[in-house]
C-alpha positions in Angstrom: 0.0 0.0 0.0 1.4 3.4 -1.1 1.7 6.1 1.4 0.3 9.4 0.2 2.5 12.4 0.6 0.8 15.5 1.7 2.0 19.1 1.5 2.3 20.0 5.1 2.6 23.6 6.3 6.0 24.8 7.3 6.7 23.6 10.9 6.9 26.0 13.8 6.1 29.6 13.6 9.8 30.6 13.7 10.4 28.6 10.5 7.5 30.4 8.8 8.9 33.7 9.9 12.3 32.7 8.5 10.8 31.8 5.1 8.9 35.1 5.1 12.2 37.0 5.9 13.9 35.1 3.0 11.2 36.1 0.6 11.3 39.7 1.8 15.1 39.8 1.2 14.8 38.2 -2.2 12.1 40.7 -3.3 14.2 43.6 -2.1 17.1 42.2 -4.1 15.0 42.0 -7.2 13.8 45.6 -6.8 17.5 46.7 -6.6 18.3 44.7 -9.7 15.5 46.3 -11.6 16.5 49.7 -10.5 20.1 49.0 -11.7 18.8 47.9 -15.1 16.9 51.1 -15.3 20.1 52.9 -14.5 21.7 51.2 -17.5 18.9 52.4 -19.7 19.6 56.0 -18.5 23.3 55.6 -19.1 22.6 54.4 -22.7 20.3 57.4 -23.2 23.1 59.8 -22.1 25.6 58.0 -24.4 23.3 58.2 -27.4 22.3 61.8 -26.9 25.8 63.1 -26.3 27.3 61.0 -29.1 25.3 62.8 -31.9 25.6 66.4 -30.7 29.2 67.1 -31.9 28.3 65.6 -35.3 25.1 67.6 -35.6 26.9 70.9 -35.4 29.0 70.1 -38.4 26.3 68.2 -40.4 23.6 70.8 -40.2 25.6 73.3 -42.3 26.0 70.7 -45.1 22.3 69.6 -45.5 20.6 70.0 -48.8 16.8 70.0 -48.7 16.3 69.6 -52.5 18.4 68.3 -55.4 21.5 66.1 -55.0 21.9 64.9 -51.4 18.3 65.7 -50.3 17.5 62.1 -49.7 20.4 61.8 -47.3 19.6 65.1 -45.7 15.9 64.0 -45.1 17.1 60.6 -43.8 19.4 62.4 -41.4 16.6 64.7 -40.2 14.0 61.9 -39.8 16.5 59.7 -37.9 17.3 62.6 -35.6 13.5 63.1 -35.0 13.0 59.4 -34.3 16.0 59.4 -32.0 14.7 62.4 -30.0 11.2 60.9 -29.7 12.7 57.5 -28.8 15.0 59.1 -26.1 12.0 61.0 -24.6 9.8 57.8 -24.7 12.6 55.8 -23.0 13.1 58.4 -20.3 9.4 58.4 -19.6 9.1 54.6 -19.4 12.3 54.3 -17.3 10.9 56.8 -14.9 8.1 54.3 -14.2 10.8 51.9 -13.0 13.0 54.2 -10.9 10.2 56.3 -9.4 9.9 55.7 -5.6 7.0 53.7 -4.4 5.5 53.6 -1.0 2.9 51.5 0.6 -0.2 51.2 -1.5 -2.4 51.8 1.5 -2.0 52.5 5.2 -1.7 49.2 6.9 -1.8 48.5 10.6 -1.4 44.8 11.5 -2.2 43.9 15.1 -1.3 47.4 16.2 2.0 47.4 14.4 2.4 50.1 11.7 4.2 49.1 8.5 5.6 50.9 5.5 4.7 54.5 5.3 2.9 54.4 8.7 6.2 54.0 10.4 7.1 57.5 9.3 3.9 59.0 10.7 5.4 58.8 14.2 7.6 61.6 15.3 9.8 59.5 17.6 11.5 56.1 16.9 10.8 55.2 20.5 7.1 54.7 19.7 7.8 52.3 16.9 10.3 50.4 19.2 7.7 50.1 21.9 5.1 48.7 19.5 7.5 46.2 17.9 8.8 45.1 21.3 5.3 43.9 22.2 4.7 42.2 18.9 3.8 38.5 18.9 5.3 36.0 16.4 1.9 35.7 14.6 1.8 39.5 14.2 5.4 39.5 12.9 4.5 36.8 10.4 1.4 38.6 9.2 3.4 41.9 8.9 6.1 40.2 6.9 3.6 38.6 4.6 1.8 41.9 4.0 5.0 43.5 3.1 5.9 40.7 0.8 2.6 41.1 -1.1 3.3 44.9 -1.4 6.9 44.2 -2.6 5.7 41.7 -5.1 3.3 44.3 -6.6 6.2 46.7 -6.8 8.4 44.1 -8.6 5.6 43.4 -11.0 5.1 47.2 -11.8 8.8 47.7 -12.2 9.2 44.7 -14.5 6.3 45.8 -16.6 7.7 49.3 -17.0 11.1 47.9 -17.9 9.6 45.7 -20.6 7.9 48.7 -22.1 11.2 50.7 -21.9 12.9 48.1 -24.1 11.1 49.1 -27.3 11.8 52.8 -27.4 15.4 52.1 -26.4 15.9 49.7 -29.3 14.2 52.2 -31.7 16.5 54.9 -30.3 19.6 52.8 -30.8 18.7 52.0 -34.4 17.9 55.6 -35.1 21.2 56.6 -33.5 23.2 54.2 -35.6 21.4 55.4 -38.8 22.0 59.0 -37.8 25.7 58.5 -37.1 26.1 56.6 -40.4 24.3 59.3 -42.4 26.2 62.0 -40.5 29.6 60.5 -41.5 28.4 60.3 -45.1 27.2 63.9 -45.1 30.5 65.1 -43.6 32.3 63.8 -46.7 30.4 66.4 -48.9 32.2 69.4 -50.1 
């Protein structure tokens, strides 16, 4: 006769608190990683924007809007416009990742304030007194509430970073085209 294996809850309350702490630390690490990736997007934006400015000064005096060279001039102009709009769109979407986020709502669990509510108290002694009287059940509930809030933050940051990929890729292609056309136009007499 086979014995059935059942999913049993995590043992003592201390072990459950330890798992909740582990999840909390992991979620905070993921948030830091997403913020770092957003920082890389910003660095790329700065690189792309500053890379074309010196060329633009020299190229603009050689543009021809009609006749020979007009196709290259218009391509340069359109790639510059696409690059500018792409940079702005990337900056806006990356802002959705790096923007500070607080608690979604005021939460008090078993008399223990979490997230933004901690800052509502003028003295740290009050918060210390409340947490010193906290039970293990209240601590576990508080950690789980914070984990849910952190998970929502991770989801929003991940979604914003996914959206930021597209204008960044479009900006990079426009930048490459713009640089190539710039170098060609600079060969004109």
